[in-house]
N, C-alpha and C positions, 0 to 999 in steps of 0.2 A: 503525430507532431511532437513527441517526446525528443528525438534528436535534432530539431529544429529549435525547440524551446532550450534545450542545453547549449547549443550553441550561441543564442541570443543572451544567455546567460552568461556566459566566457567574455562575450564582447561590450554588453551593456550593464552588467551587474543582474542582480534578482528584482530590485524594485521597479528597474523599470519594464520589467516581464510580469511581474505578480499583477501590478496595479490593473493593468489593462485586463489580465486574465481573469481577476475579480468582476469585473465589467461585464464581460463577455460570458462568463457563467450565470449570473444573475440575469442578465438578459436572455440567454438560452433557456433557462428554466421558467422564466415568466412566459417566453413563446408558446412553450408546450400545453401553457393553459388553453391557447386556442387552436388545439389540434383536430381535425375533423378527418383525415385520411392518414393511411400507416406513413406514405413517403414523407408527412409534415413530421411525424414522429422520430423517423432517421435522421432528418436534417435539424430541427431543434435541438432534439436532445442526443443524438449522436455525435453531430458535427459540429453544433455551436456548443453546445454546452460541454461537449467531451474535448474541445480546444480549450476552452476556459480552466476546464479541470488539468490539461496538460502543463498549462502556465502556472498553476497554482500549486501544484502537487510534488509528490516525491522528488521529482527532478530538481526542482528550486530547492528544495531544503536538504537535501544531499548535497547539492554544491556548496550550501552555507556552511552546513556540519563539518565537512571534510576539511575547511580550511580552519574552526574553531576548535578541534578537540584532537588531540593525539593519543593520548594515556587512556582516555575511557571513551574511546570512539563509539564503541558497542554500546554500551551503558547509554550516551548521550543520542544515538540512534534509535535506541528503544524508546525512552522517554520522550523525544519527538514525535514516533509515529504513533505511540500509545492514543494519542487523540483520535487515530482513525478508528479505534475499537470503542472507544468511549463516545465517539461520533454515532457510530454503529449504535451503540445502548440507549443512547437518549432520542436519536432523531426518528428511528424505524417504529418504535412505539407512537412516539408522538405523530408523525406521518399519518400511520394508521387510524390513529384517532382523530386527526384533521380530513382524513379521508371519510371515514364513517360520518361526521358531524356535517362537512361542508362540499363533499366531493373531491375528486382529484383536480379539477381545474383551482379550485380556490387554493389548495394546497401547493399546487406548482407556484402559484405566485407568491404564497406566505415564503418558501423557502426560498425562490430568488431575494425575496426581500432581507431574509435571516443573512445570506450569503454575503449580501453587500453592506449590512449594518454592522456585523460582527467582523468580518475581515478588512475592512477596508481601515477602522483606527486600529487594531492589532497590528496589522504591517505597516502602518506610519507610524507608528510609535516603538515599537521592538524591532524591525528589520535591520540588520547590517550584516554586508555581505564576508568582509573580512577582519581579523581581529585588529592587523596592523593602521586599519583606516581610523582605530579608536585610540592607537597608541600603545595596543596590548600585544599579548603573543598566544599562541595556542594554549588551553588548558591555563591562561592567566600565569603561567610559568616564565621563567627567565631562561632561554635557548641555552646558555651557559652551564645551566643547574645539571649537575649530572645525574639527577633524577628524572629528566625529562623524558628519554627516551625509556619506556617501560612498553617494551614488547616481549612478546614469546617468541622464542628461538627460531620458529618458522615463520614469523610473519614479519614482512618487509617493513621497513623502517623508513617512512617517507616524511621525515620532520621538516625537508625542505621540499617547495613544488619541484617537480620532477619537469624537464622539458619533454613531454610526451607531444607527440603529435599522432591522428587518427591512422597515419600509414605504419608509424612505429608500433603501436600498439596492437594493430591488426596482424601484423608479423609476429606475435607471441601466443602461446598455447592458452596461457592464461586469461587472454581477452576473450577468445571465443568458447572457452569453460565457464567463463562469466557470464556470457550470452547465452549458452545453450543449456547451462543447469537451471538458471531459474526459470526458464521458458520452459522447458520439461514439469518441473514441479509445480507452477502456476497454471498450468492444463489440469492439473486434478484439484489443485485449492479451488479454482473458481467452476469446475463441476458441480462441487459441494455448496458453495456460497450463493450462487445463483438460483440454484434450484431445490434448496432443501424446505424452504417455507412452502412451496408448490407441493414438495413429495409429503412433509406433512399433513397439509390440507387434504391431501388425496386420501390420506390416512384414518382421516376421521377428525383431526384435530380441528378447532375452527381458530378463525383467523389472527385474532389478535394474540392469543396463545403463542401459534406459529412464529407471529412478529416478534413476540418476548423471547423466543427461542434463540430466533439470529439476533437480538438484542443482548441476550445472554453471550452468544458466542463472542460478540465483540467486546464486551466488559471484561471476560478470560482473556482475551486475546491483548486486550491493554494491558493486564496487568503483566504477562507473559511476554509481553515485545521487553518491557524493563528487564524484566529477570532475565531473558534469553540474552538479550545484549550485554548485561552485567557479566554472565557467565560466560561469555565468548572474550571478554577480555583477559578470562583468566585461564581458559582450558581449550583455546583456539575457535576458530570461527566453523571449522569443519565437524569438530565431533557437538559444538551446540546444535549447529544445525540438523545433524542426524538424529540427536535424541527429539528436536522438537517436531521432525517429520513421522517419527515413528507415533507420536502421538496422536496426531492429524490423520493417520492410519488406522489408528485403532478408533478414532472418532467417526470415520467413514464406517466401520465395521459396526458402529454401534446403530447406526441408521438402517444398515441392514439385517440386524437384530429384530431392531423397533419393528419392522415391516413384518417380520416371522412371528414374534411374540406379542406385540402389541402392548409390551411393557413402559409404562412411564420411564422407570430406571433407565432405559436404554435412551432415551431422550434427554435425561440429566446427564448420562456420561458422555453422549454426543457433544452439548455444548461444551462440556468442561474438557473432553480430550481434543475436539477440535478447534476449540479456541485456543488451545496452547499449541497445537500445529500449524496455525494461522499464525498466531502472534511470533513465530521464530524467523517467517520469511523476510520481510522488508528491514529489520534493524542488521539481519545477518548479511544481506545483498549492498544495502549501503554502506557497511562497517568495510567489508571485505573490499567492494569496490575500492572505496578510498584509501585503504592497506595498499593495492596493487596501483592504483592510476591517478593518485592526487596528483593535481597541476594544474597548468594553465588551460587545459580543455577539458578539465574532469568532467564538467557538464555535459560536455557532447559526448562523451566516452559513457558516462552514466545514462544518458539521452537514449543510446543504443540499447542498453541493456533495460531498461524501462520499456520501450519500445517493443522488444521481444515479451515483456510481462504483457503489455496490453494485447499484443496477438493471442499469445496462447490464452488470456483470459477469455478474448473474444471466441476463439475456438472451442476451449472447454465447455464455454455456456452453451455454442451452438451444437457441438458433437452429442451433448447430455440429451438437448432435446431433439435431435435426429433420433438418436438409440430408443429415446422412450415413444417417439412419433411410430418408430418401426415395429417396437415390441411390447409397448402398453406397459413398460416395467423401466424403473429406473435402477434396478439390480444390476445389469451390466454396465452401466455407466460409474455408478457407485463403487464396484468391482475394480 
């Protein structure tokens, strides 16, 4: 859905895409409470809720941030997506508590209601697509200000919207690098994200503790989304991403060591290091895409990037489960 959502945002603006997306997501979650067979789960959660998530997710807000920020685009992206980790920290333990008390059916209904109650007013009150609609300029500065352009030497300076077309972008190496690199990185990230709770439970960790560890991954990632975004404005997107993803690899190694030694220390090092690694992904992808391709079809271009990430997430989640089913071990997948 991501490229379609991006194209719709370019044409109609984010408000007309996000508002129905909130409704679709809320309805999809509530329908999940009625699931009786696996096919219904795929349709209600995978298709209906997945469509809603695409409309209200990172594609929409990347299209907004690309127009509002130039000098501190990395920091702004980091702050914006820090909510992803904060949401994980709050909602994963809360959902587990609701499931323990009332069951998963009631929990789906509650979650759907929360989506509607929280997101509708927030978007109605605060969402604005471009600064010129409010008589402002990116970063709140004057375009004639000599300090307005504050980029590193190797970063493209797109202070004005470029006349990109999809055909024109697709003929550049940077476009394909921007699609392929997050695709490959996301496979590894989502192998861990999706399967780490099941892995910890298999190792004897109780479900609530495993959910809490995932929540801590979320809160660490929130902190470091802001930090990595800030750092990327100063030392380059590429170097920042490299530093972050090394931390993520060390976090995956901690899970392997936890299986071997069973020490709680490695569960702590996992959520710290992997949270740092997960935190570097979204803000750097968002900021780099805007550095390169900000323009009238930026939503569509970023939609293709996000579609690649979505396919990679699905493949990473599936391949890890397949490997476990064949080997009865997560070690090959985590490696």
